[in-house]
N, C-alpha and C positions, 0 to 999 in steps of 0.2 A: 580425290585429286582430279578425276576425270571431269567432274562438274566445273572445276576451276579452269581447266584447259578449254572446255567448251565455252565458258563464260567469256574468256579473253580472246579466243581465236575464231569463234563462229562470227561470220560477217565482219571480219577484221577491217575490210576496206571501208565499210560504212562507219565504223568506230573511228578510223583514222580520218575520214572525211569530216566527221562531226567535230573532232578536235581541231582540225585545220580551219574550219568555218568559225568555230568559237574563238580561236586565236585571232583570226582576221577581224572579226567584229570587235573584239576587245581592243585591238591595236588602233582601229579607226576611232572608237569612242574616246580612248585615252589620249590620242594625239590631236584632239580638236584644237583649232587655232586659239591662242589666248585672246581675251577681250580686255578692254581698258575701261576703267571707271574713274570718276573723281569723287573724293570724299573730303570731309573737313574734320580736323582733329585739333584738340587744344595744344598749345605750345607750353611745354613745361621747362623750367630751369631746374637742373639737378645739381646737387652737391655745391651749392653756393657757399663760398667761404664765410666763416663767422666774422662779424665785424664789417661786412660790406653789404651795401644795398644797391638795388638797380634803380637807375634814374633814366627817364626818357620813356618814350612810347614803345611798347612791345605789342605785336599783334596777339590778340587772345587766341586766335585760331589760325591754322595753316591749312591750305588746300593741297591735297596730294593727288597726283595722277598715278594710278596703280594699274599694273598689268598682271594677268594671271588666268588660270582656268575659270571658265564661266561658272561652273558649279561651285567653286570656292568663293568667287566674288559675289555671287548671288546671295550667299548665306553670310556674308561678312557682317559682323556686328561692330558698332562704333567703338566699343571698348577694346576691340582687338587691334586698333591702330593708335599709335602714340608718336608724337614728335617732341623731341627734347634737345636741349643744349646742355652739354656737360661743362660745368664751371669749376671742377675740382682743382684745376691748376691756375685759375685766374687770380690776378691781383688787381688792385685799383687801377682804373684806366678805361680807355675807350676801346671797344671791340666790335669787329664786324665778322659775323659767322655766316659762311656760305653753307646752306643746307644741302646735304646729300644723303645717300642711303644709310650712312652710319648714324644719322640723326633720327631715324625712324624705326619703330618696332612694328612689323607686320607679320602676319602668319606665314608659315613655310609655304613656298611655292608662289608667293605673291611678290612682285618686284615693284619698287618705287621708280617711276619714270621721271617725275619732276615735282617741284614744290612751288607754291605761290603764297607768299613771297619767297624768292629763292635765296635771299639773304636777310639777316637780322642784325641791326646795330643796337648796341646798348652801352651804357656807361656804368661802371661799378665804382662807387664812392664809399669811403668810410662813413659810418654813422655814429 
């Protein structure tokens, strides 16, 4: 037990200083300011009701403005980002969908700032 006491208490002030410096460095690195990037993702229509089809021009892709940690955004893969419109309660008619964060799937820690286009119009008609 004497060796354990010596291991922990000898030069205790250097050990404490080392811990404080390590914590300070860790907090500086993890609190780096977020960066912003723009990516393009395909627009998906999900849960389209049976018996209805989409008429009109839909953008094939949507540009997203994302914000997050530089380390996460630098390694972001295209398949990690999705933009969708949920049509599960839609009936026949004309719709205008304003895109917001609920229409995007992004990795944890990444925030959607904006979309281009910011809204999508479509017509659902019986076929």
